C-alpha positions in Angstrom: -4.6 31.4 26.5 -1.4 30.9 28.6 0.2 34.1 29.6 3.5 34.7 31.3 4.6 36.9 34.0 6.1 40.2 32.9 9.0 39.5 35.3 10.2 37.0 32.7 11.4 39.7 30.4 13.2 41.8 33.0 16.1 39.3 33.2 16.3 39.0 29.4 19.1 41.6 29.0 21.2 40.0 31.7 20.9 36.3 30.8 19.5 34.5 27.8 17.6 32.2 30.1 14.4 33.0 31.9 11.6 31.4 33.9 7.8 31.6 33.3 4.6 30.4 34.7 1.9 29.1 32.4 -1.7 30.1 32.9 -4.6 28.8 30.9 -5.5 25.6 29.0 -4.4 26.3 25.4 -1.3 24.1 25.6 -2.9 21.1 27.4 -2.0 18.3 27.5 1.7 19.3 27.0 1.5 22.2 29.5 -0.9 22.6 32.3 -2.0 25.7 34.2 0.6 26.4 36.9 3.5 24.7 35.0 6.9 26.5 35.2 9.1 26.8 32.1 12.8 27.3 31.5 13.1 29.6 28.5 16.0 30.5 26.2 15.5 33.9 24.7 16.7 34.3 21.1 17.0 30.6 20.5 16.7 29.2 17.0 13.1 28.1 16.5 12.2 25.0 14.5 8.8 23.6 13.6 7.4 21.7 16.6 9.1 23.8 19.2 7.2 25.3 22.1 7.8 29.1 21.9 7.1 32.2 23.9 5.8 35.2 21.9 4.1 38.5 22.3 0.5 38.5 21.3 0.2 40.3 18.0 -2.7 42.5 19.1 -1.8 42.9 22.8 1.9 43.1 22.9 2.1 43.4 26.7 0.6 39.9 26.8 3.1 37.0 26.5 1.8 33.6 25.3 3.1 30.1 24.8 2.3 28.2 21.6 3.8 25.6 19.4 5.6 26.8 16.3 4.0 24.8 13.5 5.6 26.1 10.3 7.5 29.0 8.7 5.4 31.2 6.5 6.0 34.4 4.7 6.2 37.1 7.4 6.8 34.8 10.4 5.6 31.7 12.2 2.3 30.0 12.2 1.7 29.0 15.8 -1.0 26.8 17.4 -2.0 25.6 20.8 -1.9 21.9 21.5 -5.5 22.1 22.8 -7.7 22.7 19.6 -10.6 23.9 21.7 -8.9 26.7 23.5 -8.2 29.0 20.6 -6.0 32.1 20.8 -3.5 31.1 18.2 -2.7 31.8 14.5 -6.2 30.7 13.5 -7.3 33.9 15.3 -4.5 36.3 14.5 -2.6 34.9 11.6 1.2 34.7 11.2 3.3 36.0 14.1 6.2 38.2 12.9 9.7 37.0 13.8 10.3 40.0 16.1 7.4 38.9 18.3 8.8 35.4 18.9 10.9 35.9 22.0 12.3 32.5 22.7 12.0 28.7 23.1 10.9 26.7 26.1 13.3 23.9 26.9 12.1 22.4 30.2 8.8 22.1 32.1 8.4 21.7 35.8 5.1 21.0 37.7 5.0 22.2 41.2 3.9 19.7 43.9 0.1 19.8 44.4 -0.8 21.3 47.8 -2.7 19.2 50.2 -1.8 15.9 48.5 0.0 13.6 50.9 -0.9 10.1 49.7 2.2 8.1 48.7 0.6 7.2 45.4 -0.1 10.9 44.5 3.4 11.9 45.5 4.9 9.1 43.4 2.9 10.1 40.4 4.0 13.7 40.8 7.7 12.7 41.2 7.6 10.7 38.0 6.0 13.5 35.9 7.1 16.8 37.7 10.1 17.7 35.5 10.4 17.0 31.8 12.3 18.4 28.8 10.2 19.9 26.0 11.3 18.4 22.7 10.2 19.5 19.3 7.2 17.2 18.8 7.3 16.6 15.0 4.2 14.4 15.1 2.2 17.1 16.8 3.5 19.6 14.3 2.2 17.5 11.4 -1.1 16.9 13.2 -1.6 20.6 13.9 -0.6 21.7 10.4 -3.5 19.6 9.1 -6.0 21.8 11.1 
């Protein structure tokens, strides 16, 4: 389950934007271990958005999931990797107050030790991407 650095929340009172590092496989293939995210705290969340939230049972743990649909009491969230778990199928609806914000942009750091021109070209083409609401993934995940 991806978790975010606690340093992410320290800047929250000063600016509505923050940075986070993803750990874990639950959002693969959208997000990989080591990806960096640009977050907007307090952003309006819509179905399909990638969101940052406090884990309902371990509130000192921050996680990244996809908001699938609004339900009574909060958001139903799922990871893009159906085999990783650690989402609403385990802990149910996430209350609105635990949803901290929305991820807008993903950056993959350059792999260390990779110097071949082909590897660097692949990295350059995929290193930075905006995170859009993926409506097709939202529909697919809702069917689970």
